[in-house]
N, C-alpha and C positions, 0 to 999 in steps of 0.2 A: 211575146214581150212580156206579159202578164206572169207567164210561167217561169221565165228567166228570172225576175224579179222577186216572186215566190221563193225561187231556188237559194236567191241570195239571200233572201231574208232569213230562211231558215237555217243557213250557214251560219249566219250572224248570231241567229240565237244559241245557235251549238257554241260557236266560239266565246259568247258572253257567258256560258256557263262552264265550258271547259278551262278557259283561261282562270277564272277565279279559283277553281278547284285545283288546278296544278299548281297555282301559286300558293295554295292553302297548304298542299302536299308536300311541295318542296320547303316551305318555311317550318312544316312539322319535322322533316327530315333534317334540318339544319338545326333545329332546336336540341334533337335528340342527339346528334353528333356535338353540339357544343356542351351539353348537358353531360355527356359521357366524358368529354374532355375535361369540363370543369370537375368533375366528382375524382378523375384519376389525379388531376392537379393539386385537388385538396389533398387526396390520400399520399401523394408523394410529399407534400408538405408536411402532413403530419408526420410521416416517418423522419423526414429530416428533423423536424423539433425533438422528436423523440430520439433521435440519436445524437443529438447535439452535445448532451451534457456526457455520456460517457466517451464521444469522441475527443472532447477537450480534455477529460481526464486522463485519455489514453497517451494524449500528444504531450502530457507534462513530463518534462525530463528533469534530470538533477542539474542544478547550476553548479561552476567550477568546484566548490568547497562542500558541497551535498545539501544544499536547500531542499527539505522535505515539503510535500504536498500537505497541508492540514487535512483539507477534504478525506484523502486515504485513509489516514490514521483516525479520522472521526469516522469514517464509515465502517472502519473494523471495530471499533469500540471497545469497551470492557465490560459493558453491562450485561452480555450473553455469555460470559465465561462460567466454567464450572468451577464453584467457589465455596469455601466454608462460611458459615456465618460467623461472627465475631467471637462467640462462646466457644464454638466448636474448633475455630483455629487456635485460640488460644490453648484449649486442652490438648490438641494434636503437638502443638509446638513444646509444650511443656513434657509429655509423654515421650517424645521422639527426640528429646535431649536438646532442642530450642529451635527458634524459629531461623530459616535462612533466606536471608535478603541477596538478591542478586543485582549487581549494578551492569547495567547493557548499553553500551554505546552504538548507534547506528552511523553509518555512511563516511566515517574516518577513512584513513586520515587525513587531518586539516592543519591549517595553521594553529589550532587550539589544542591538538594532541599532546604535544609537549607539556603544557600546562595541565592538562588533565592527568597525564603520567606523573608530573611533579607533585601533584596534591595527594594521589593515590598513594605514592611513594612516603610521603609525609606522615600519613595515617596508617600507613602499613596495611592496606588494603587492596584486595586483588579484584579485578573486574573482567568482563567480557566484551570484546570490540569486535562487532559484525562489521566487517572492513569491505570497501568497493575497490576496484582496480586503479590505481594511480601508477603510472609509469615514471614520473617526474623524478630526479634524483634527491630533491629536498624531502620526499616521502619515504624513500625506502629505508633509511635508519630509523623511521618511528615506526614500522612493520617489525622490524628486528628489536626494537626495544622493548614494543609490547610482550613480545616472546621472551625476551631476556630478564625482564622483571617478573616475568611468573603470571602472566595474564592470560585469559584466554583467547585465541586469536580466531576467529569463526568468521564465516561467510555471508555477506549481504547480496550483492551481485557486482559482475564486472562493471559493468556501463551505467547501472540504476535507471536506464530508459524504459521506462514501463512500456512504451507502444511496441520497442522492440522485443524486450524480454517475455511479453505476454502475448505475443503473437500466436506463437504453437508451444507444443510440448519441445519440439527440437530446437528452438530458438532460446528457451529458459535453460535447457542442458548444456546447449554451446555455450551460453554465456556463464553458467556457473562453473563448468569444466575451465574453460579459460580462466576465471578466477583461481579455482582450485590449483591449477599449474602454476599460474603465474605466484601464488602465495608460497607455493613449494620452492619454486626457484629462489624466491628473494628470502625466505627465513628457514626452509628445510624442514617446516611443518606441513604435514598432508591434513588439511582441515577436514573434520566431518561433521561440524557443528553449522546449521545457517539459520538465516529468517528470510523470509520472503518480504520484498520489497512491498510495502504497504499491508504485511501479514498477510496469513493464510487466508483471511476473509476479505481481503481487498475486493471491490467492485468492479476493477477496471480489465481483469483477466480476460482474454478471448479465448483461452483453454480453460477446461474443467479442472480446478485446484486439484481434485483427488487425484488427477492424473500425475501431477508433479508430485503430489506425496507419496504416491507410489512409486514413482521414479527414486525419491531419495532414501525409500525405504529399501528398494531392491540395493541400493548401493551403500548401504549401510550407514546412512547419513540421517542425522536427527535435525528436525527445525524446532525452533523455539519462537512462539509469539511472546505475549507479555500480558500479566494480569493487572500491572499496575501503571499507568501513563503519567508523566512528568508534566505533559502538557508544552513541551518545547517544540514538537513538531511543528507548531503554528508559525506562520510567516509574520504575523503580528508579534509586537514586542511581549514579552512575558518578564515579569520580575524575577529576580533569584528566589523572594520570598515566597512566589507562587508555585515556582519549581519546587522548592522544599515542601510547601503545604501539600503541593497535589502528589508527591511521592511518599509522601509518609501519613496520610489523614487516614488510610483503611488498611495500613499495614497489619495491624491487629487482626484484621479478617483471615490471613493466610498464614500456613504453616512455610510454604515455600512463595516468597514474592519476588516476580521478575518485574525490574522496573525497567521502562523504555525512556531514555534519554538520547541526546543526538552529540555527535561530535562533528562538529561543521564550522568554517569561518565565522557565521553569523549567530551562533550561539554562546554568545559570551555570558550570558545570564546563567546558563546551564554550568560554566565553568566557576561563575561565581558563587553558585548556589552550593558547589559540590563539597566544600569544607562543612558549611553548616549542615547540609543532608546526611553526611557521614557521620557527624558527632551526634544529631539527633537520632540516628538509627542505632548507634552504639551505645546511647544512652538507655535505650530500650531493653527491658529484662528478658532475660534467654533470646538472644538476637545477636546473628553474626553476618557480617558480609561476605561473601564467597563469590569465587567465578564458577562458572558453569564447566561441569566434567561429565564424565559418564555415570557418575550417580545423580545427578539432577534429574528431577521429574520434569518432563517438557509441559509448559503451559501451551497449549493448542487451542487456537480459536475454531479450528474445524478440524476432523479426523476422518480416517478412511472405515471406522469402524461402522 
């Protein structure tokens, strides 16, 4: 009986050692598993946060009459442009027979296009329109009027949906080709000038912009960015006075100045600013307003060089 009790006692001692050790081991394993899971969860959360901003930007699309994303144009900026100093710009303008200023309108046609064309006609000024694709009947005459009145018809994109256009090289080519063919069918003009939505330095494209630039060069097409921004890309209200001020404050720094403006239904300030802007530019010495042509030196935010 004593031997049985002793064996039982020894078993209990072993159990008292094994059970706590086993519990500690199990808890340690659980802690490791939970720690790995927590680390992975934090990593995924961090990746989601880091991807949130570009994902939001990529999903921004153009509203019916062409509202632009201020963020995209702010990201493109103008401070990184290769540009002349004020003194050098003045000298170059005088040496080459005058400064050239290009009024360029993105996103049209819109309900404001007719008003813009009327003002340009009144001042006998030619501009450049980087248009999008709109099949509604009310816009067809505006595409034709741009061409008939001597302005330069150029391409922006067919859909202006960043998340679709910039998915891949193929998606960009498909969109631009659709617009090029649409404009040819509508106006008889085979367009060779274009402007990337958001500019060539946009921050939302999923494809390397150099690939798209190489495609354009291979198709004998030229892209144009800008070196002067009117500030009307903002969705917030901007006064006509501010549009004029932004567009002219630094013109003396450039021999060729390409001004970014917008032709959209919500850009009434741009239309209201246009007469004063034209008059102020025309009052500048050795300065003329001209449309983009084959002779125009392109402004590039980035290039393939």
